[in-house]
C-alpha positions in Angstrom: 1.0 -3.1 -2.3 2.6 -4.9 0.6 5.6 -7.2 0.6 6.1 -10.0 3.1 9.5 -11.1 4.4 9.9 -14.3 6.5 11.6 -14.3 9.9 13.2 -17.3 11.5 11.7 -19.0 14.5 13.1 -21.3 17.1 11.5 -24.3 18.9 14.3 -24.7 21.4 13.0 -25.5 25.0 15.0 -25.4 28.3 15.9 -28.8 29.8 14.6 -28.8 33.4 14.0 -31.5 36.0 10.7 -30.1 37.3 7.6 -29.1 35.3 7.5 -25.4 34.5 4.8 -23.2 33.2 5.9 -21.7 29.9 5.8 -18.0 29.4 3.3 -16.8 26.8 4.9 -17.0 23.4 4.1 -14.0 21.1 4.4 -13.9 17.4 4.8 -10.5 15.7 4.1 -8.7 12.5 6.4 -5.8 11.9 4.5 -3.2 10.0 7.2 -1.0 8.5 6.6 2.4 7.2 9.5 2.8 4.8 9.1 6.6 4.4 8.8 7.4 8.1 11.5 9.7 9.4 13.1 10.1 6.0 13.9 6.4 5.8 14.5 5.8 9.5 11.5 3.5 9.6 13.1 1.0 7.2 16.4 1.0 9.1 14.5 0.6 12.4 12.7 -2.4 10.9 15.9 -4.0 9.8 17.5 -3.6 13.2 14.4 -4.9 15.1 14.1 -7.9 12.8 17.8 -8.7 13.4 17.2 -8.6 17.2 14.0 -10.7 17.0 15.8 -13.2 14.9 18.7 -13.4 17.4 16.1 -13.9 20.2 14.5 -16.8 18.4 11.2 -14.9 18.2 8.5 -15.7 15.6 7.9 -12.8 13.3 7.4 -11.6 9.8 7.9 -8.2 8.3 5.5 -6.3 6.0 6.6 -3.2 4.3 3.4 -1.2 3.8 3.2 1.1 0.8 0.1 3.0 2.0 -1.9 3.8 5.1 -4.7 1.5 3.9 -2.2 -1.4 3.5 -0.8 -0.8 7.0 -4.3 -0.8 8.6 -5.4 -3.9 6.6 -2.2 -5.8 7.6 -2.7 -4.8 11.3 -6.3 -6.1 11.2 -5.1 -9.4 9.6 -2.4 -9.7 12.3 -4.9 -9.3 15.1 -7.3 -11.8 13.5 -4.5 -14.3 13.3 -3.5 -13.9 17.0 -0.3 -12.0 16.2 0.9 -8.7 17.7 1.0 -5.9 15.1 4.1 -3.8 15.7 4.2 -0.2 14.3 7.7 0.5 13.0 7.7 4.2 12.2 6.5 7.3 13.8 3.4 8.4 15.6 1.3 8.3 12.5 2.2 4.6 11.9 1.2 3.8 15.5 -2.1 5.6 14.9 -2.9 3.3 12.0 -2.2 0.2 14.2 -4.3 1.7 17.0 -7.1 2.1 14.5 -7.0 -1.6 13.8 -7.0 -2.5 17.5 -9.8 -0.2 18.7 -12.9 -2.1 19.6 -11.1 -5.5 19.5 -11.0 -6.8 23.1 -7.6 -8.2 24.1 -5.8 -6.6 21.1 -2.1 -6.1 21.9 0.2 -3.8 19.8 3.9 -3.0 19.8 6.0 -0.1 18.8 9.5 0.3 17.4 10.1 4.0 17.0 11.4 5.0 13.6 9.8 8.3 12.8 10.8 11.9 13.0 9.2 12.9 16.3 8.4 9.6 18.1 6.4 11.6 20.6 4.3 8.7 22.0 7.5 6.7 22.7 9.1 9.7 24.3 6.1 10.6 26.4 5.8 7.1 27.7 9.6 6.7 28.2 9.8 3.7 25.8 13.1 2.6 24.3 14.3 4.6 21.2 16.8 2.0 20.2 15.3 -0.6 17.8 17.1 -3.5 19.4 15.9 -2.5 22.9 12.4 -1.9 21.5 12.5 -5.5 20.1 13.5 -6.9 23.5 10.5 -5.1 25.0 8.3 -6.9 22.5 9.6 -10.3 23.5 9.9 -9.8 27.3 7.6 -6.9 27.9 4.3 -6.3 29.7 1.1 -5.4 28.0 -0.3 -2.3 29.6 -3.7 -0.7 28.8 -3.6 2.8 27.3 -6.3 5.3 26.4 -6.9 6.5 22.9 -8.8 9.4 21.5 -11.3 9.3 18.7 -11.9 12.4 16.6 -15.0 12.8 14.4 -14.5 15.7 12.0 -17.1 18.0 10.4 -17.0 16.0 7.2 -17.7 12.8 9.0 -14.1 11.6 8.9 -13.3 9.4 12.0 -9.8 9.0 13.2 -8.1 7.7 16.3 -5.1 9.2 17.9 -2.7 8.4 20.8 -0.8 11.6 21.3 -2.2 15.1 20.6 -4.9 16.5 18.4 -4.4 20.2 17.6 -5.8 23.1 15.6 -4.6 26.6 14.9 -1.0 27.7 15.1 0.4 24.3 15.9 -1.6 22.5 13.2 -0.1 25.0 10.6 3.3 24.4 12.1 2.7 20.6 11.6 1.8 21.2 8.0 5.0 23.2 7.3 7.1 20.6 9.1 5.7 17.8 7.0 7.2 19.6 3.9 10.6 20.2 5.6 13.7 18.4 4.4 14.2 15.0 6.1 17.7 16.0 7.2 16.2 18.4 9.8 14.9 15.4 11.8 12.8 16.4 14.8 14.0 20.0 14.4 11.6 20.2 11.4 8.9 21.0 14.0 10.8 24.0 15.2 11.2 25.0 11.5 7.4 24.6 11.1 6.7 26.7 14.2 8.8 29.5 12.9 7.2 29.3 9.5 3.7 29.4 10.9 4.5 32.7 12.6 4.1 34.4 9.3 0.4 33.6 9.1 -0.3 33.8 12.8 -3.8 35.1 13.6 -6.3 34.7 16.4 -9.4 32.5 16.0 -12.7 32.6 17.9 -13.2 29.1 19.1 -16.4 27.7 20.5 -15.3 24.8 22.7 -17.5 22.4 24.7 -15.7 20.7 27.5 -17.8 17.7 28.7 -20.8 19.7 27.6 -19.8 23.0 29.2 -19.4 25.8 26.6 -16.3 27.8 26.6 -15.8 30.7 24.2 -12.2 31.7 23.6 -10.2 33.8 21.3 -7.0 31.7 20.9 -4.0 31.0 18.8 -4.1 27.3 19.2 -6.1 24.5 20.9 -4.5 21.2 21.7 -6.2 18.1 23.0 -3.7 15.8 24.7 -4.0 12.1 25.4 -0.2 11.4 25.6 0.7 15.1 25.7 3.8 15.5 23.6 4.1 16.5 20.0 6.5 18.1 17.5 9.5 16.1 18.5 9.4 16.7 22.3 7.1 19.7 22.7 5.3 18.9 26.0 2.1 20.8 25.2 0.1 18.8 27.8 2.9 17.9 30.3 0.6 16.4 33.0 -1.5 14.2 30.7 -1.8 10.5 31.3 -2.8 7.6 29.0 -4.3 5.8 32.0 -6.8 8.4 33.4 -9.6 8.3 30.9 -9.5 12.1 30.2 -7.8 14.6 27.9 -5.9 17.7 28.9 -7.3 20.5 26.8 -4.7 23.3 26.4 -5.5 26.7 24.8 -3.1 29.5 24.2 -5.2 32.7 24.3 -4.7 35.8 22.2 -3.7 38.7 24.4 -2.6 41.1 21.7 -3.7 44.7 21.3 -5.8 44.0 18.2 -8.5 41.3 18.7 -8.6 40.3 15.1 -4.9 40.3 14.2 -1.4 39.5 15.4 1.4 42.0 15.4 5.1 41.6 16.0 4.6 41.6 19.8 2.3 38.6 19.4 4.8 36.8 17.3 7.6 37.5 19.8 5.4 36.2 22.5 5.1 32.8 20.7 8.9 32.8 20.1 9.3 33.2 23.9 6.7 30.5 24.5 8.4 27.8 22.5 11.3 27.0 24.9 8.8 26.8 27.7 6.7 24.2 25.8 9.7 21.9 25.5 10.0 22.2 29.3 6.3 21.9 29.9 6.4 25.1 32.0 4.2 27.1 29.6 1.1 25.8 31.5 1.9 28.3 34.3 1.6 31.3 32.0 -1.5 33.6 32.3 -2.3 33.2 28.6 -2.5 29.4 28.8 -5.5 27.5 30.1 -5.7 23.8 30.8 -9.0 21.9 31.3 -9.6 18.2 31.7 -12.4 16.4 29.9 -13.5 13.1 28.5 -15.2 14.7 25.5 -14.4 18.0 23.7 -16.1 19.7 20.8 -14.3 22.4 18.9 -15.8 24.8 16.4 -14.3 28.0 15.0 -15.1 31.1 13.1 -12.8 30.1 10.2 -12.3 26.9 8.2 -9.5 25.1 10.0 -7.9 21.7 9.6 -7.0 19.6 12.6 -3.9 17.5 12.9 -3.2 14.5 15.2 -0.1 12.3 15.7 1.5 14.3 12.9 -1.2 13.8 10.3 -4.3 15.8 9.1 -7.5 14.3 10.5 -10.2 16.5 9.2 -11.9 19.9 9.3 -13.7 21.6 12.2 -16.2 21.4 13.8 -14.8 18.3 15.5 -15.8 16.1 18.4 -13.0 14.3 20.3 -13.8 11.5 22.8 -11.6 9.4 25.0 -11.6 5.6 24.9 -10.3 4.4 28.2 -8.0 1.4 28.1 -8.6 1.2 24.3 -5.7 -1.1 23.6 -2.7 -2.8 25.3 0.8 -1.6 24.4 3.9 -3.7 25.0 6.4 -1.9 27.3 9.7 -3.2 28.9 9.1 -5.5 31.9 8.4 -3.6 35.0 8.4 -0.3 33.1 7.2 2.7 35.1 6.4 6.1 33.6 4.5 9.1 35.0 2.3 9.2 31.8 1.2 5.6 32.6 0.0 6.5 36.1 -3.7 7.1 37.0 -4.6 10.4 38.7 -1.5 12.5 37.8 
């Protein structure tokens, strides 16, 4: 069930002596995920609405009680010529992106209100809801790539940040169950919890059709390459280059089929480097670039993307260049928005 809340609009026009060309006037639909970030989504929605009201913007707010409701509302907003705005975390933005994919000219907005907010962080977008609302009114629409994942059971999902399988997907699962008060540190909690069940997996990976066999602890496919509340797993990825960064952390332990305490200690040492993005220089870490990736494994594994489960392996992931346009502050520049990083 979804609930509509009306916003106030203004028809005031400047008095000028000479004809002027009016700037495009956008109208917005704030799609609020009330449970995102342990309630942060609702507070972010209230703050953004207050700012839009103060700016005289046309908007309405919809509090979505389910993923299906959020996607349906985003589709309806685009059909009506409005800008759907994800108010929540990366998962909320993924639902809005699902609605925008394949719809030429679709423009979406983002007001971060989740636990990790990794897409906003990776793109350097405002974290403050009022500043994010200003970016909606005044901002530029820039094209960004998306990923589409088709799982072994036929499930099809889009993603904007990172799709992962292995150790990091298990860490994501544990983080989802962590207390909301941990905030983005829930992902560190999840990573530490996943160490208990750490084991290597034999992956069969196809990178743009080239087969790569690798025994690894995790494989991450980065579009915007940050996850887990600031872990820069694919630090050099760009949402403007039409390719993924495929990062694999290989298993270098003594036993090929198991992980001992040395392997777990190696992961503990790796975590701070992931936050800095310097792990990609380590011998056990490989980075490949590809527009399409297929991942299979010797064990039943569930993949995650943008903080949510997206289906089991085997899985094929493809880039969709310039899949949608995202509103950013006027004149905004960020490395992740540059081509050819």
